[in-house]
N, C-alpha and C positions, 0 to 999 in steps of 0.2 A: 398217335394216341397219347393223351395226357394220363400218366400213371401216378401223378402226384396225389397225395392224400388230401382230403378236404378238411378244412378247419373252420369252425364257426365261433363267432363272438357276438354278443348282443349287449346293447346299452343305449343310453340317451345320446351321448356324444354331443352335448350342447356346449357352446363356447369352445370349439375345437382347440386343443392345445398340445404342447409337445409331449405331455404324459400320455395322451391318447395315441399319438403317432408311435411312441416308444412301445406301447402295448401292442399295437398292430404289428409292428416290426418283429417283436418277440414271438407273437402268435404265428406269424407267417413262416417262421422257421420250421413249423410242423407240416406245412403244405400250403395249398392254395387257400387264401383267406376270404371267407364270406362273412359279411357284417349285417346283422339285423338291428335296425334302429327302433326304439320305442316311439310310438306315435305321439303327437302333441297331446292327445286325450289321455294316453297312458301316463305320461309324465305328470299331467295335471292331477290325475287321480291318485298317483303314488306320492308325489312330492307336495301337492297342495299349492302349486304355482304354475305359471305359464313358462314355456321355454323362451330363452332369449332369441334363438334362431328357430324358424319353423322347420317342420320335418322335411319340406322340399329343399330348404337351404342346407340342412344338415346332411341330407342324402347327397346333394351335389358335392359338398366338400369331402365327405368320406370317400365317395367314388373317385375323387381326384388324387387320392393318396396312392403312391406306387406300390405299397405293400398289400393293397386291397384288390382282390380279384373281382368281386362283385358286392354290391350293397343293395338293401331294400328295406322298406318299412314293414315291421312285423304286423301281422293281421289281427293278433289277439290283444288282450288287455291284462293288466296286473303284472306281477313279477314274472309270470310265465307266459308273457305275450308272444313269445317266439315258438311256442309248441308246434303249431302247424308247419312253420318253416323248417323246424328241426326234423320233423318226420318226413317232409318232402325232400329236403336236401340230403339227409342221411350222411352226415359228415363222419369222419373217423375220430375227430377230436372236437370237444367243446371246451373253450378256454375262458376262464374267468379270473378276475382279481379276487383277493381275499374278501373284500367287502361286497363282492358280487356273488359269492358262493351261498348256496342254500341247500338244505337236505332235499328239498323238492326237486331241484335241478339234478342232484346226484341220482335220485330215484328214477327220474325220467331217462337220464342217460343210460343207467343200468338196464332199464326195460328195453331200450332201443339198441343196445350193444355199442354205445358211444363212450369213448374214454374221456372223462372229465379231468382237466388239468387246471390247477390253481396256481397263479403267478403272484409274486410280490410286486408291489409298485416300485419299480426301480427306474429312475430317469436314464436316458441315454447319456453316453460319456460326455462330461463337461457341462451338462445342462442341469438347471435346478429342478427339484421336485415340483410337480404341478398336479393340481386337482381342480375340478370345476368348482368345488366348494370354496377353496381358497381364493380362486380368481373372482368368484361372485362377491366375496367379502372384502376384497381389496386389502387395504391396510387397516380396516376398522376392526374393533373388538366385537366380533359377532356374538349374537345371543347363544348362550349355552343350551345344552340338553341336560337331562338328569336321568339317573337310574336309582331305583329304590333297592337297597340291599336287604332290609329286613323290617318287619313291622307294618307292611302294607295293609291298609284298611283301618289301622288304628286312628287315622286322622278323620274318620267319620264318627260323629257322636253316637250313632246307633250301634257302633262297635265299642268305643271306649267307655260308654256308660256301664258296660258290664265289668270292665277292669281297665284302669289307666295303663299307659305304656308309651314306649318310645317308637318312633319311626326313624330309620336311618337312610339318608340320601347322599348321593355322590354327584357333584356337578361335573359335567363333561364338556370339553372343548368340542366344537362342531367340526371335527376333522373329516367327517362325512355328513351327507345330508340324509338323515334318517327318514324312513317312509312314514306317511300319515297312518294313523290308527294302528300303531305298532308298539304302544306302551312306552314311548319315549317322550311323553308329555307334550306332543306336538300341538294339541289344542290350546294348552296354556301358553306355549311358546308363541303361537300365532296371535293370541291375545296380547302378549308382551310386545309383539311387533307394532301393534297399533299405538302403543305408548312410546316405545323406544325402538324406532324402525331398524337401527343398525347396531347399537351396542348399549350396554347397561351404563347408566350414569355412575360416576365415582362417588357414591353416597353410601350410607350404612346399608349393607345387604339385607338385614332383617327388615328395615323400613321399606326397601324396594319390594321385598317379598310380600309384605302386607298390602302395599299399594296394588300389586298385581293380583293378589287373591281377591281383594275387594272389587277390583275392576272387572275381573272375570265373572264374579258371582254378584250380579246386580240384585237389588232388592226385589223380592217376589219370585226369585228363581226357585223352581220346584226341585231341581237336581243341583246340589252344591258340589262343585269340584273340590276335592281334598286339598288341604293347604300344602301337602308335601310336594306337589308339582311346582308351585310358585317358589317354595323354599329351595328346592333342588336346583331350579334355574337361577335364582338370584343370589344364593349364598354359596360361595366357592368352597372347594375342598370337600371334606367329609363332615357331615352335620347330622346330629340327632336332635329330635324335637319331641317334647313330652305332651301327651294329650290326656285329658280327663273330662269326658262328656262335654266337649266344646269343639268348635271348628278350628279355633286358633290355639296353638300350643302354649303351655304355661311357661316353658323354659327351653333354652337351646344350649347345646354344647357343640363346639366346632374343633376340628383337627386340621392344622396346616403344616404339621411336621413333615418335611420332605422324605424322611426315611419311611414313614408309614404310608404316605401317598405313593412313593415309588414301589413299595412292597405290594400295595393293592394293584398297581398297574402290571406287576409281574405275575399276578395270580387271577385276574379277572379277564374273561374273554366273552365275546358275543357272537351269536350265529343268527342270521335272518331266517325267520319262518315264512310268514305271510301276513298281510294286514288282517286285523280282526274282522271277521265277516259281518256284513251289514245285518242289523237286526239281532245281534248277539245280546242276550239278556242275562247278565251276570247275577241279577238279583231274583231270578225266577225260583231259585231253590237255595235257601240259606240255612245254616246251622250255627247261629251266633248265640253263644252262651257264656256264662262266667268261666266255665272250665276251658272252653276252646280259646277264648280271648286271653286268658291267663297264660296258656301255652304259647300263644303268639308273642305276648309281651315278654315272657321269660326268655324266649329264643332271641329276640332282638337285643335284650339286655346282655345276654351272654355273647352274642356275636360282636357287640361293641367292645366288650372286654378282650375278646380274642384278637380283634384288630389292633387294639392298643398294645397288646403283647406280641403282636406279629406271630401268633400261634396258628399256623395254617390248618392243622387237624381240627382244632376247636372251632375256628372260623367256618370251615366247611360243614362241620356237624350242625352248628346252630343256624347257618345260612339255609341249609336244607330243612331243618326243623321249622324255621319261620315259613318257608314255602309250603310245607306240609300242613301247617296250621291254617294258612290262607286258603288252601284248596279244600281243607276239611270244612271250613265255614262257607266257602263259595265254590262248590264243585264244578260249576259251569266254566271256571277258569281253564279247566283242562278238557281235552277231547282225545279220541283215540289216535288222531293224526299227530298231535303234540306228544302224546305218550310214546308213540312209535319212534319219534325223533330222539326223545330223551333216552330211550332204551339203547339207541345206536351209539350214544356217547358215554354210557356208563363205565366203559373200560378206559376212558380217557379223562374223565372229570371226577372230581371229588364230591361235588355238589352242583345243583342247578336250580334255577327258578325262571319264571317268565318275567320279562320287563312289564311293568304296569299291571293292569287288571286282568290280563290273560285273554284267552280266546284265539290268540295268534301273536304276532309281533316278533320279538327277539327273545332268544334263550340266553341267559347269562350263566356262565360257568365259573366255578372256582376250581382251579387246576394247578398242578405243580409245573406243567409245561403246556404250551399252546395246543389245544385240540385241533384236529383236522378241519380245515376250512373256516376256522373261527378268525375273528379279528380282534386286535388289541384295543384297549380304551386309552384315552388321554384325559386325565383329570385336570379340571380347571383350577389352577393355583390362585392364591389370594392376590388380587391386583394391588399394585402400588397406589398409595393415596387413600386406602380404606382405613 
């Protein structure tokens, strides 16, 4: 009789590499390892792309690894596509990497009496670090993502007409492949791929941002994507941009100081929630007024000053005030599920906000040390030649 404990892991495992094998090896130390693979459809829905290897090929390769007891394709969809398999298998442990952790997984494991273990991405002895994202990009300078730190929505004229103000964005290296509809400007990034499939040209970043903004928002568009997404993708480092009743900002200020960028990397963390549900209407109920927009603008201005001074207490205060101003004007950004996750982190984080327009996506934390299950960010520095 086999008395070994059961261990479950789940993922895409496309373009199988040594990082995957090292993860399987470490997870198998807890017992017999069972691997659930995301279907081709699930990967397409979450990542907005087709897999390199089909689910049949991926299943064949994973089953061939000596650390794996059994493997199968998950029957569900989305980031919780493994739920049926988890309930049927009833493992002792569910093992994830830091970028694979989510509060929804933790809650499901707790309800089923399964212990959730979070591992760091550590390569096996003598081998280089590997990730599917880095292999897909090869030696190219891949297109960045962005997060907005404060002032979200001020880039829309129906907001800034009440009071002008700054939006603050931070350009991120694509160290992981963020999910679609999760507030990481993936729609704007997908538009950028049509112009620059692999990397941004070495031209003036502000010019590239304007090109991308105009490309994404064709004449006659009824819904105009805010400029902050194009700016955050194309302009490296920390940038703030000033809006006054227009779609394009009147001025820019950028920070490329290594000390400030390193400081931000030490205090900003992210946790995956879930993709924004289809049909979410963030404009169904709004409270946009001079008073509310002024609070948003003041919070962004003070957050910028706190960053320049590397004042963590003030940065957290105004980071949170900016988010509160956003959700006051657009209450549909939040729901009970998101509020529940925020509550679970209040003893570990100084402040929090949703990436992008809300409804789901990623939670961004300001903290003095890394919260449980969160992942670090990597800021895109200024390229040579600019």
